[in-house]
DRENGU-280837 format. One line per 8 residues: number of its first residue (from 1); their letters; for each residue x, y, z of N, C-alpha, C, CB. Coordinates in steps of 0.1 Angstrom, whole numbers, padded with zeros to 4 digits. Atoms other than C-alpha are relative to their C-alpha. Glycine has a CB too. Layout:
NUM = A = X/Y/Z/X/Y/Z/X/Y/Z/X/Y/Z ~ ...
% end
This chain:
1 = MAIFRVFY = -0003/0013/-0010/-0246/0265/-0259/0013/0005/0009/0005/-0015/-0010 ~ -0013/-0001/-0009/-0213/0281/-0245/-0005/0003/0014/0011/0012/-0004 ~ 0011/0000/-0015/-0238/0292/-0216/-0002/-0006/0010/-0010/0000/-0001 ~ -0001/0014/-0006/-0246/0258/-0208/0009/-0005/0006/-0002/-0008/-0007 ~ -0010/0006/-0006/-0213/0249/-0203/0004/0006/0009/0009/-0003/-0007 ~ -0005/-0008/-0010/-0203/0277/-0181/-0010/-0002/0012/0000/0015/-0005 ~ 0009/0003/-0014/-0237/0267/-0159/0003/-0012/0002/-0016/0000/0000 ~ -0003/0010/-0009/-0227/0233/-0157/0011/0000/0006/0000/-0011/-0004
9 = VLVAIICL = -0012/-0002/-0008/-0193/0241/-0145/-0002/0009/0012/0010/0005/-0009 ~ 0004/-0005/-0014/-0206/0265/-0121/-0008/-0011/0008/-0008/0013/-0002 ~ 0010/0007/-0009/-0231/0240/-0108/0009/-0015/0005/-0017/-0003/-0010 ~ -0006/0010/-0004/-0204/0212/-0106/0009/0005/0010/0005/-0007/-0011 ~ -0010/-0005/-0010/-0179/0235/-0087/-0007/0001/0013/0005/0015/-0003 ~ 0007/0000/-0010/-0209/0244/-0063/-0001/-0017/0007/-0014/0006/-0007 ~ 0000/0013/-0006/-0215/0208/-0059/0013/-0009/0007/-0006/-0007/-0010 ~ -0013/0002/-0007/-0179/0201/-0051/0002/0006/0011/0010/0003/-0008
17 = LLALFNFL = -0001/-0004/-0011/-0179/0226/-0026/-0007/-0006/0011/-0002/0011/-0001 ~ 0007/0003/-0012/-0208/0214/-0008/0004/-0014/0008/-0014/0001/-0004 ~ -0005/0012/-0005/-0194/0178/-0007/0014/0002/0005/0000/-0011/-0011 ~ -0014/-0002/-0008/-0160/0194/0006/-0006/0005/0014/0011/0012/-0008 ~ 0003/-0003/-0013/-0179/0212/0034/-0006/-0014/0008/-0009/0012/-0001 ~ 0005/0014/-0006/-0197/0179/0043/0008/-0008/0006/-0005/-0008/-0010 ~ -0008/0007/-0006/-0168/0163/0046/0011/0006/0009/0005/-0008/-0009 ~ -0007/-0004/-0015/-0149/0188/0070/-0009/0000/0010/0006/0013/0002
25 = TARFLTKR = 0007/0002/-0012/-0180/0189/0088/-0002/-0013/0007/-0011/0004/-0002 ~ 0000/0013/-0004/-0179/0152/0093/0013/-0004/0009/-0001/-0008/-0011 ~ -0017/0000/-0009/-0138/0156/0104/-0004/0009/0011/0017/0008/-0009 ~ 0000/-0011/-0009/-0149/0185/0125/-0006/-0006/0012/-0008/0012/-0005 ~ 0013/0005/-0013/-0178/0164/0144/0011/-0011/0005/-0019/-0009/-0007 ~ -0003/0007/-0005/-0155/0137/0150/0013/0004/0012/0001/-0009/-0009 ~ -0007/-0004/-0008/-0128/0156/0165/-0005/0012/0011/0011/0003/-0009 ~ 0007/-0010/-0007/-0153/0180/0183/0005/0014/0002/-0002/-0004/0013
33 = NNRIFCLI = -0004/-0014/-0004/-0140/0212/0175/-0010/0006/-0018/0024/0003/0002 ~ 0008/-0011/0008/-0156/0244/0149/-0012/-0003/0001/0002/0002/-0015 ~ 0014/0004/0001/-0189/0238/0160/-0008/0010/-0010/-0005/-0001/0015 ~ 0008/-0009/0005/-0201/0271/0144/0000/-0004/-0015/0005/0013/0004 ~ 0002/0007/0014/-0190/0255/0109/-0008/-0006/-0001/0007/-0007/-0005 ~ 0010/0012/0003/-0209/0225/0116/-0012/0006/0000/-0001/-0012/0012 ~ 0014/-0004/0002/-0240/0246/0122/-0004/0009/-0009/-0005/0005/0011 ~ 0001/-0006/0014/-0235/0266/0093/-0002/-0009/-0012/0011/0007/-0001
41 = NAGINCLN = 0004/0012/0013/-0233/0238/0069/-0010/-0007/0002/0011/-0012/-0002 ~ 0017/0007/-0003/-0265/0220/0087/-0009/0011/-0006/-0007/-0003/0020 ~ 0007/-0008/0005/-0280/0253/0078/0001/-0003/-0018/0004/0015/0006 ~ -0002/0002/0019/-0267/0251/0040/-0009/-0013/-0002/0019/-0005/-0006 ~ 0006/0013/0006/-0277/0213/0039/-0014/0000/0000/0003/-0012/0007 ~ 0018/0000/0001/-0314/0223/0048/-0003/0005/-0014/-0009/0012/0013 ~ 0007/-0002/0013/-0316/0235/0012/-0002/-0010/-0009/0006/0010/-0005 ~ -0003/0013/0007/-0308/0202/-0003/-0017/-0010/0006/0020/-0008/0007
49 = IPLGTILG = 0010/0010/-0004/-0344/0185/-0003/0000/-0012/-0004/-0010/0005/-0002 ~ 0004/0001/-0012/-0354/0164/0011/0009/-0008/0010/-0012/-0005/-0001 ~ -0010/0004/-0011/-0323/0145/0028/0007/0009/0006/0009/-0009/-0005 ~ -0009/-0011/-0008/-0304/0172/0036/-0007/0008/0009/0007/0010/-0010 ~ 0007/-0006/-0010/-0335/0190/0051/0001/-0006/0011/-0011/0002/-0003 ~ 0001/0012/-0011/-0336/0159/0076/0013/0002/0004/-0003/-0015/-0004 ~ -0015/0001/-0007/-0299/0158/0082/0003/0014/0006/0013/-0006/-0011 ~ -0004/-0009/-0010/-0296/0195/0089/-0007/0005/0007/0004/0008/-0004
57 = IFTIIVLL = 0009/-0001/-0012/-0324/0198/0112/0003/-0007/0011/-0013/-0002/-0003 ~ -0005/0007/-0014/-0312/0171/0132/0012/0004/0004/0000/-0016/-0001 ~ -0013/-0003/-0001/-0278/0183/0129/0002/0010/0007/0006/0000/-0010 ~ 0001/-0014/-0005/-0287/0217/0143/-0005/-0001/0015/-0009/0008/-0009 ~ 0006/0004/-0014/-0310/0201/0171/0011/-0004/0007/-0010/-0010/-0001 ~ -0012/0008/-0009/-0282/0179/0184/0012/0014/0003/0009/-0015/-0013 ~ -0011/-0007/-0004/-0254/0208/0180/-0004/0010/0008/0007/0006/-0011 ~ 0005/-0011/-0012/-0276/0232/0203/-0005/-0003/0013/-0012/0007/-0005
65 = RTTVEREF = 0005/0007/-0012/-0282/0209/0230/0015/0005/0009/-0004/-0019/-0003 ~ -0010/-0005/-0011/-0259/0221/0263/0009/-0007/0005/-0006/0005/0010 ~ -0010/0011/-0007/-0241/0190/0271/0010/-0001/-0014/-0010/-0019/0005 ~ -0009/0003/0012/-0229/0190/0231/0011/0013/0004/-0009/0002/-0017 ~ -0007/-0011/0001/-0220/0226/0235/0012/0000/0011/-0010/0012/0002 ~ -0014/0001/-0013/-0198/0220/0268/0010/-0009/-0007/-0005/-0009/0018 ~ -0011/0011/0007/-0181/0189/0251/0009/0008/-0011/-0009/-0013/-0009 ~ -0010/-0009/0009/-0170/0212/0222/0011/0012/0007/-0011/0008/-0010
73 = ASLAS = -0004/-0011/-0007/-0162/0238/0248/0013/-0008/0008/-0012/0007/0009 ~ -0007/0008/-0009/-0145/0215/0269/0018/-0005/-0008/-0011/-0014/0005 ~ -0012/0004/0010/-0121/0200/0238/0007/0010/-0004/-0003/-0006/-0011 ~ -0005/-0011/0004/-0114/0234/0228/0010/0006/0006/-0008/0008/0000 ~ -0007/-0007/-0010/-0096/0246/0257/0012/-0008/0003/-0007/0002/0012
% end
């Protein structure tokens, strides 16, 4: 039974880390910085079927636009 407790604790830690990454991504998107972190987190969100996949794909599509890339670059300077 101890192995189940360890498993549940690990899953809880992973869920909390994913929630923290999503929160940080939301903050970075509002401030328009750390575009690469946002892209990586969008890729990680694609693993969460079905809502995360939809969110991740559309986030990647939007962040790969040249206008968005210029916006992030202009605010980083």
